[in-house]
mmCIF file as Biopython writes it, N, C-alpha, C and O atoms, coordinates in Angstrom:
data_model
#
loop_
_atom_site.group_PDB
_atom_site.id
_atom_site.type_symbol
_atom_site.label_atom_id
_atom_site.label_alt_id
_atom_site.label_comp_id
_atom_site.label_asym_id
_atom_site.label_entity_id
_atom_site.label_seq_id
_atom_site.pdbx_PDB_ins_code
_atom_site.Cartn_x
_atom_site.Cartn_y
_atom_site.Cartn_z
_atom_site.occupancy
_atom_site.B_iso_or_equiv
_atom_site.auth_seq_id
_atom_site.auth_asym_id
_atom_site.pdbx_PDB_model_num
ATOM 1   N N  . UNK A ? 1  ? 0.828  -1.194 0.000   1.0 0.0 1  A 1 
ATOM 2   C CA . UNK A ? 1  ? 0.000  0.000  0.000   1.0 0.0 1  A 1 
ATOM 3   C C  . UNK A ? 1  ? 0.870  1.255  0.000   1.0 0.0 1  A 1 
ATOM 4   O O  . UNK A ? 1  ? 0.530  2.245  -0.647  1.0 0.0 1  A 1 
ATOM 5   N N  . UNK A ? 2  ? 1.981  1.217  0.716   1.0 0.0 2  A 1 
ATOM 6   C CA . UNK A ? 2  ? 2.887  2.374  0.743   1.0 0.0 2  A 1 
ATOM 7   C C  . UNK A ? 2  ? 3.425  2.667  -0.647  1.0 0.0 2  A 1 
ATOM 8   O O  . UNK A ? 2  ? 3.494  3.818  -1.079  1.0 0.0 2  A 1 
ATOM 9   N N  . UNK A ? 3  ? 3.797  1.620  -1.321  1.0 0.0 3  A 1 
ATOM 10  C CA . UNK A ? 3  ? 4.377  1.792  -2.651  1.0 0.0 3  A 1 
ATOM 11  C C  . UNK A ? 3  ? 3.352  2.377  -3.618  1.0 0.0 3  A 1 
ATOM 12  O O  . UNK A ? 3  ? 3.691  3.195  -4.473  1.0 0.0 3  A 1 
ATOM 13  N N  . UNK A ? 4  ? 2.104  1.956  -3.479  1.0 0.0 4  A 1 
ATOM 14  C CA . UNK A ? 4  ? 1.048  2.475  -4.339  1.0 0.0 4  A 1 
ATOM 15  C C  . UNK A ? 4  ? 0.867  3.981  -4.137  1.0 0.0 4  A 1 
ATOM 16  O O  . UNK A ? 4  ? 0.731  4.726  -5.107  1.0 0.0 4  A 1 
ATOM 17  N N  . UNK A ? 5  ? 0.864  4.430  -2.875  1.0 0.0 5  A 1 
ATOM 18  C CA . UNK A ? 5  ? 0.741  5.871  -2.602  1.0 0.0 5  A 1 
ATOM 19  C C  . UNK A ? 5  ? 1.912  6.650  -3.191  1.0 0.0 5  A 1 
ATOM 20  O O  . UNK A ? 5  ? 1.721  7.732  -3.746  1.0 0.0 5  A 1 
ATOM 21  N N  . UNK A ? 6  ? 3.102  6.113  -3.075  1.0 0.0 6  A 1 
ATOM 22  C CA . UNK A ? 6  ? 4.262  6.800  -3.638  1.0 0.0 6  A 1 
ATOM 23  C C  . UNK A ? 6  ? 4.195  6.869  -5.158  1.0 0.0 6  A 1 
ATOM 24  O O  . UNK A ? 6  ? 4.527  7.895  -5.752  1.0 0.0 6  A 1 
ATOM 25  N N  . UNK A ? 7  ? 3.767  5.785  -5.780  1.0 0.0 7  A 1 
ATOM 26  C CA . UNK A ? 7  ? 3.667  5.781  -7.237  1.0 0.0 7  A 1 
ATOM 27  C C  . UNK A ? 7  ? 2.590  6.754  -7.710  1.0 0.0 7  A 1 
ATOM 28  O O  . UNK A ? 7  ? 2.804  7.511  -8.656  1.0 0.0 7  A 1 
ATOM 29  N N  . UNK A ? 8  ? 1.433  6.731  -7.050  1.0 0.0 8  A 1 
ATOM 30  C CA . UNK A ? 8  ? 0.350  7.649  -7.430  1.0 0.0 8  A 1 
ATOM 31  C C  . UNK A ? 8  ? 0.779  9.100  -7.227  1.0 0.0 8  A 1 
ATOM 32  O O  . UNK A ? 8  ? 0.522  9.950  -8.079  1.0 0.0 8  A 1 
ATOM 33  N N  . UNK A ? 9  ? 1.428  9.383  -6.107  1.0 0.0 9  A 1 
ATOM 34  C CA . UNK A ? 9  ? 1.905  10.740 -5.857  1.0 0.0 9  A 1 
ATOM 35  C C  . UNK A ? 9  ? 2.923  11.194 -6.883  1.0 0.0 9  A 1 
ATOM 36  O O  . UNK A ? 9  ? 2.892  12.337 -7.340  1.0 0.0 9  A 1 
ATOM 37  N N  . UNK A ? 10 ? 3.825  10.293 -7.243  1.0 0.0 10 A 1 
ATOM 38  C CA . UNK A ? 10 ? 4.843  10.630 -8.237  1.0 0.0 10 A 1 
ATOM 39  C C  . UNK A ? 10 ? 4.209  10.872 -9.599  1.0 0.0 10 A 1 
ATOM 40  O O  . UNK A ? 10 ? 4.612  11.788 -10.317 1.0 0.0 10 A 1 
ATOM 41  N N  . UNK A ? 11 ? 3.219  10.057 -9.963  1.0 0.0 11 A 1 
ATOM 42  C CA . UNK A ? 11 ? 2.534  10.236 -11.244 1.0 0.0 11 A 1 
ATOM 43  C C  . UNK A ? 11 ? 1.818  11.586 -11.279 1.0 0.0 11 A 1 
ATOM 44  O O  . UNK A ? 11 ? 1.905  12.302 -12.278 1.0 0.0 11 A 1 
ATOM 45  N N  . UNK A ? 12 ? 1.108  11.946 -10.197 1.0 0.0 12 A 1 
ATOM 46  C CA . UNK A ? 12 ? 0.431  13.249 -10.138 1.0 0.0 12 A 1 
ATOM 47  C C  . UNK A ? 12 ? 1.438  14.388 -10.248 1.0 0.0 12 A 1 
ATOM 48  O O  . UNK A ? 12 ? 1.190  15.385 -10.926 1.0 0.0 12 A 1 
ATOM 49  N N  . UNK A ? 13 ? 2.582  14.231 -9.571  1.0 0.0 13 A 1 
ATOM 50  C CA . UNK A ? 13 ? 3.609  15.276 -9.617  1.0 0.0 13 A 1 
ATOM 51  C C  . UNK A ? 13 ? 4.164  15.439 -11.031 1.0 0.0 13 A 1 
ATOM 52  O O  . UNK A ? 13 ? 4.329  16.564 -11.503 1.0 0.0 13 A 1 
ATOM 53  N N  . UNK A ? 14 ? 4.451  14.343 -11.700 1.0 0.0 14 A 1 
ATOM 54  C CA . UNK A ? 14 ? 4.969  14.404 -13.065 1.0 0.0 14 A 1 
ATOM 55  C C  . UNK A ? 14 ? 3.919  14.990 -14.010 1.0 0.0 14 A 1 
ATOM 56  O O  . UNK A ? 14 ? 4.246  15.798 -14.879 1.0 0.0 14 A 1 
ATOM 57  N N  . UNK A ? 15 ? 2.655  14.582 -13.839 1.0 0.0 15 A 1 
ATOM 58  C CA . UNK A ? 15 ? 1.590  15.160 -14.672 1.0 0.0 15 A 1 
ATOM 59  C C  . UNK A ? 15 ? 1.464  16.663 -14.454 1.0 0.0 15 A 1 
ATOM 60  O O  . UNK A ? 15 ? 1.247  17.415 -15.405 1.0 0.0 15 A 1 
ATOM 61  N N  . UNK A ? 16 ? 1.597  17.099 -13.212 1.0 0.0 16 A 1 
ATOM 62  C CA . UNK A ? 16 ? 1.545  18.529 -12.930 1.0 0.0 16 A 1 
ATOM 63  C C  . UNK A ? 16 ? 2.695  19.294 -13.562 1.0 0.0 16 A 1 
ATOM 64  O O  . UNK A ? 16 ? 2.517  20.409 -14.053 1.0 0.0 16 A 1 
ATOM 65  N N  . UNK A ? 17 ? 3.877  18.688 -13.548 1.0 0.0 17 A 1 
ATOM 66  C CA . UNK A ? 17 ? 5.035  19.333 -14.165 1.0 0.0 17 A 1 
ATOM 67  C C  . UNK A ? 17 ? 4.889  19.408 -15.686 1.0 0.0 17 A 1 
ATOM 68  O O  . UNK A ? 17 ? 5.192  20.433 -16.297 1.0 0.0 17 A 1 
ATOM 69  N N  . UNK A ? 18 ? 4.429  18.329 -16.279 1.0 0.0 18 A 1 
ATOM 70  C CA . UNK A ? 18 ? 4.232  18.323 -17.730 1.0 0.0 18 A 1 
ATOM 71  C C  . UNK A ? 18 ? 3.141  19.317 -18.121 1.0 0.0 18 A 1 
ATOM 72  O O  . UNK A ? 18 ? 3.261  20.015 -19.128 1.0 0.0 18 A 1 
ATOM 73  N N  . UNK A ? 19 ? 2.083  19.377 -17.325 1.0 0.0 19 A 1 
ATOM 74  C CA . UNK A ? 19 ? 1.014  20.339 -17.579 1.0 0.0 19 A 1 
ATOM 75  C C  . UNK A ? 19 ? 1.540  21.770 -17.463 1.0 0.0 19 A 1 
ATOM 76  O O  . UNK A ? 19 ? 1.164  22.633 -18.255 1.0 0.0 19 A 1 
ATOM 77  N N  . UNK A ? 20 ? 2.402  22.024 -16.488 1.0 0.0 20 A 1 
ATOM 78  C CA . UNK A ? 20 ? 2.997  23.350 -16.334 1.0 0.0 20 A 1 
ATOM 79  C C  . UNK A ? 20 ? 3.884  23.721 -17.502 1.0 0.0 20 A 1 
ATOM 80  O O  . UNK A ? 20 ? 3.872  24.868 -17.950 1.0 0.0 20 A 1 
ATOM 81  N N  . UNK A ? 21 ? 4.656  22.767 -18.002 1.0 0.0 21 A 1 
ATOM 82  C CA . UNK A ? 21 ? 5.484  23.026 -19.178 1.0 0.0 21 A 1 
ATOM 83  C C  . UNK A ? 21 ? 4.617  23.330 -20.400 1.0 0.0 21 A 1 
ATOM 84  O O  . UNK A ? 21 ? 4.914  24.238 -21.177 1.0 0.0 21 A 1 
ATOM 85  N N  . UNK A ? 22 ? 3.555  22.567 -20.554 1.0 0.0 22 A 1 
ATOM 86  C CA . UNK A ? 22 ? 2.635  22.814 -21.666 1.0 0.0 22 A 1 
ATOM 87  C C  . UNK A ? 22 ? 2.027  24.212 -21.569 1.0 0.0 22 A 1 
ATOM 88  O O  . UNK A ? 22 ? 1.935  24.927 -22.567 1.0 0.0 22 A 1 
ATOM 89  N N  . UNK A ? 23 ? 1.614  24.595 -20.366 1.0 0.0 23 A 1 
ATOM 90  C CA . UNK A ? 23 ? 1.018  25.918 -20.189 1.0 0.0 23 A 1 
ATOM 91  C C  . UNK A ? 23 ? 2.017  27.025 -20.503 1.0 0.0 23 A 1 
ATOM 92  O O  . UNK A ? 23 ? 1.660  28.025 -21.126 1.0 0.0 23 A 1 
ATOM 93  N N  . UNK A ? 24 ? 3.256  26.855 -20.081 1.0 0.0 24 A 1 
ATOM 94  C CA . UNK A ? 24 ? 4.243  27.908 -20.327 1.0 0.0 24 A 1 
ATOM 95  C C  . UNK A ? 24 ? 4.625  27.990 -21.801 1.0 0.0 24 A 1 
ATOM 96  O O  . UNK A ? 24 ? 4.883  29.079 -22.314 1.0 0.0 24 A 1 
ATOM 97  N N  . UNK A ? 25 ? 4.662  26.853 -22.481 1.0 0.0 25 A 1 
ATOM 98  C CA . UNK A ? 25 ? 5.012  26.862 -23.906 1.0 0.0 25 A 1 
ATOM 99  C C  . UNK A ? 25 ? 3.901  27.495 -24.738 1.0 0.0 25 A 1 
ATOM 100 O O  . UNK A ? 25 ? 4.172  28.283 -25.645 1.0 0.0 25 A 1 
ATOM 101 N N  . UNK A ? 26 ? 2.660  27.153 -24.431 1.0 0.0 26 A 1 
ATOM 102 C CA . UNK A ? 26 ? 1.539  27.669 -25.216 1.0 0.0 26 A 1 
ATOM 103 C C  . UNK A ? 26 ? 1.063  29.039 -24.754 1.0 0.0 26 A 1 
ATOM 104 O O  . UNK A ? 26 ? 0.331  29.714 -25.478 1.0 0.0 26 A 1 
ATOM 105 N N  . UNK A ? 27 ? 1.468  29.458 -23.563 1.0 0.0 27 A 1 
ATOM 106 C CA . UNK A ? 27 ? 1.083  30.770 -23.060 1.0 0.0 27 A 1 
ATOM 107 C C  . UNK A ? 27 ? -0.322 30.829 -22.508 1.0 0.0 27 A 1 
ATOM 108 O O  . UNK A ? 27 ? -0.866 31.919 -22.334 1.0 0.0 27 A 1 
ATOM 109 N N  . UNK A ? 28 ? -0.920 29.696 -22.228 1.0 0.0 28 A 1 
ATOM 110 C CA . UNK A ? 28 ? -2.277 29.657 -21.680 1.0 0.0 28 A 1 
ATOM 111 C C  . UNK A ? 28 ? -2.204 29.675 -20.153 1.0 0.0 28 A 1 
ATOM 112 O O  . UNK A ? 28 ? -2.381 28.650 -19.494 1.0 0.0 28 A 1 
ATOM 113 N N  . UNK A ? 29 ? -1.947 30.835 -19.622 1.0 0.0 29 A 1 
ATOM 114 C CA . UNK A ? 29 ? -1.715 30.931 -18.187 1.0 0.0 29 A 1 
ATOM 115 C C  . UNK A ? 29 ? -2.997 31.026 -17.368 1.0 0.0 29 A 1 
ATOM 116 O O  . UNK A ? 29 ? -2.927 31.137 -16.144 1.0 0.0 29 A 1 
ATOM 117 N N  . UNK A ? 30 ? -4.157 30.986 -18.003 1.0 0.0 30 A 1 
ATOM 118 C CA . UNK A ? 30 ? -5.404 31.020 -17.244 1.0 0.0 30 A 1 
ATOM 119 C C  . UNK A ? 30 ? -5.624 29.710 -16.489 1.0 0.0 30 A 1 
ATOM 120 O O  . UNK A ? 30 ? -6.466 29.657 -15.592 1.0 0.0 30 A 1 
ATOM 121 N N  . UNK A ? 31 ? -4.885 28.653 -16.832 1.0 0.0 31 A 1 
ATOM 122 C CA . UNK A ? 31 ? -5.008 27.375 -16.148 1.0 0.0 31 A 1 
ATOM 123 C C  . UNK A ? 31 ? -3.880 27.156 -15.140 1.0 0.0 31 A 1 
ATOM 124 O O  . UNK A ? 31 ? -3.657 26.024 -14.713 1.0 0.0 31 A 1 
ATOM 125 N N  . UNK A ? 32 ? -3.181 28.191 -14.759 1.0 0.0 32 A 1 
ATOM 126 C CA . UNK A ? 32 ? -2.070 28.061 -13.826 1.0 0.0 32 A 1 
ATOM 127 C C  . UNK A ? 32 ? -2.536 27.561 -12.455 1.0 0.0 32 A 1 
ATOM 128 O O  . UNK A ? 32 ? -1.793 26.872 -11.756 1.0 0.0 32 A 1 
ATOM 129 N N  . UNK A ? 33 ? -3.749 27.908 -12.083 1.0 0.0 33 A 1 
ATOM 130 C CA . UNK A ? 33 ? -4.296 27.442 -10.805 1.0 0.0 33 A 1 
ATOM 131 C C  . UNK A ? 33 ? -4.446 25.917 -10.812 1.0 0.0 33 A 1 
ATOM 132 O O  . UNK A ? 33 ? -4.145 25.264 -9.813  1.0 0.0 33 A 1 
ATOM 133 N N  . UNK A ? 34 ? -4.902 25.353 -11.916 1.0 0.0 34 A 1 
ATOM 134 C CA . UNK A ? 34 ? -5.029 23.902 -12.029 1.0 0.0 34 A 1 
ATOM 135 C C  . UNK A ? 34 ? -3.665 23.232 -11.965 1.0 0.0 34 A 1 
ATOM 136 O O  . UNK A ? 34 ? -3.512 22.172 -11.359 1.0 0.0 34 A 1 
ATOM 137 N N  . UNK A ? 35 ? -2.690 23.847 -12.585 1.0 0.0 35 A 1 
ATOM 138 C CA . UNK A ? 35 ? -1.324 23.318 -12.550 1.0 0.0 35 A 1 
ATOM 139 C C  . UNK A ? 35 ? -0.788 23.302 -11.120 1.0 0.0 35 A 1 
ATOM 140 O O  . UNK A ? 35 ? -0.170 22.324 -10.700 1.0 0.0 35 A 1 
ATOM 141 N N  . UNK A ? 36 ? -1.018 24.358 -10.386 1.0 0.0 36 A 1 
ATOM 142 C CA . UNK A ? 36 ? -0.537 24.428 -9.003  1.0 0.0 36 A 1 
ATOM 143 C C  . UNK A ? 36 ? -1.227 23.390 -8.123  1.0 0.0 36 A 1 
ATOM 144 O O  . UNK A ? 36 ? -0.577 22.770 -7.280  1.0 0.0 36 A 1 
ATOM 145 N N  . UNK A ? 37 ? -2.516 23.192 -8.303  1.0 0.0 37 A 1 
ATOM 146 C CA . UNK A ? 37 ? -3.231 22.215 -7.491  1.0 0.0 37 A 1 
ATOM 147 C C  . UNK A ? 37 ? -2.833 20.788 -7.851  1.0 0.0 37 A 1 
ATOM 148 O O  . UNK A ? 37 ? -2.796 19.922 -6.976  1.0 0.0 37 A 1 
ATOM 149 N N  . UNK A ? 38 ? -2.538 20.532 -9.109  1.0 0.0 38 A 1 
ATOM 150 C CA . UNK A ? 38 ? -2.085 19.198 -9.505  1.0 0.0 38 A 1 
ATOM 151 C C  . UNK A ? 38 ? -0.736 18.895 -8.873  1.0 0.0 38 A 1 
ATOM 152 O O  . UNK A ? 38 ? -0.519 17.791 -8.373  1.0 0.0 38 A 1 
ATOM 153 N N  . UNK A ? 39 ? 0.170  19.861 -8.888  1.0 0.0 39 A 1 
ATOM 154 C CA . UNK A ? 39 ? 1.472  19.667 -8.244  1.0 0.0 39 A 1 
ATOM 155 C C  . UNK A ? 39 ? 1.321  19.508 -6.735  1.0 0.0 39 A 1 
ATOM 156 O O  . UNK A ? 39 ? 2.013  18.697 -6.119  1.0 0.0 39 A 1 
ATOM 157 N N  . UNK A ? 40 ? 0.432  20.268 -6.155  1.0 0.0 40 A 1 
ATOM 158 C CA . UNK A ? 40 ? 0.214  20.151 -4.718  1.0 0.0 40 A 1 
ATOM 159 C C  . UNK A ? 40 ? -0.324 18.766 -4.361  1.0 0.0 40 A 1 
ATOM 160 O O  . UNK A ? 40 ? 0.103  18.170 -3.372  1.0 0.0 40 A 1 
ATOM 161 N N  . UNK A ? 41 ? -1.251 18.260 -5.153  1.0 0.0 41 A 1 
ATOM 162 C CA . UNK A ? 41 ? -1.793 16.923 -4.915  1.0 0.0 41 A 1 
ATOM 163 C C  . UNK A ? 41 ? -0.690 15.872 -5.001  1.0 0.0 41 A 1 
ATOM 164 O O  . UNK A ? 41 ? -0.614 14.975 -4.161  1.0 0.0 41 A 1 
ATOM 165 N N  . UNK A ? 42 ? 0.164  15.983 -6.017  1.0 0.0 42 A 1 
ATOM 166 C CA . UNK A ? 42 ? 1.279  15.044 -6.147  1.0 0.0 42 A 1 
ATOM 167 C C  . UNK A ? 42 ? 2.260  15.153 -4.995  1.0 0.0 42 A 1 
ATOM 168 O O  . UNK A ? 42 ? 2.786  14.141 -4.532  1.0 0.0 42 A 1 
ATOM 169 N N  . UNK A ? 43 ? 2.513  16.352 -4.531  1.0 0.0 43 A 1 
ATOM 170 C CA . UNK A ? 43 ? 3.470  16.534 -3.442  1.0 0.0 43 A 1 
ATOM 171 C C  . UNK A ? 43 ? 2.915  16.048 -2.109  1.0 0.0 43 A 1 
ATOM 172 O O  . UNK A ? 43 ? 3.638  15.441 -1.320  1.0 0.0 43 A 1 
ATOM 173 N N  . UNK A ? 44 ? 1.646  16.308 -1.857  1.0 0.0 44 A 1 
ATOM 174 C CA . UNK A ? 44 ? 1.043  15.938 -0.567  1.0 0.0 44 A 1 
ATOM 175 C C  . UNK A ? 44 ? 0.869  14.421 -0.460  1.0 0.0 44 A 1 
ATOM 176 O O  . UNK A ? 44 ? 1.087  13.842 0.604   1.0 0.0 44 A 1 
ATOM 177 N N  . UNK A ? 45 ? 0.476  13.779 -1.568  1.0 0.0 45 A 1 
ATOM 178 C CA . UNK A ? 45 ? 0.317  12.321 -1.521  1.0 0.0 45 A 1 
ATOM 179 C C  . UNK A ? 45 ? 1.657  11.689 -1.266  1.0 0.0 45 A 1 
ATOM 180 O O  . UNK A ? 45 ? 1.757  10.465 -1.187  1.0 0.0 45 A 1 
#
């Protein structure tokens, strides 16, 4: 169960980082709040 939480948290963190890179490349900064919450979810898990 511990390993599952770590894997899920790491996946959320990586998805948040990739989403942030996408937002910065395309300039769609109106979704920056979603990017921050996705990273926070990955970090907290």
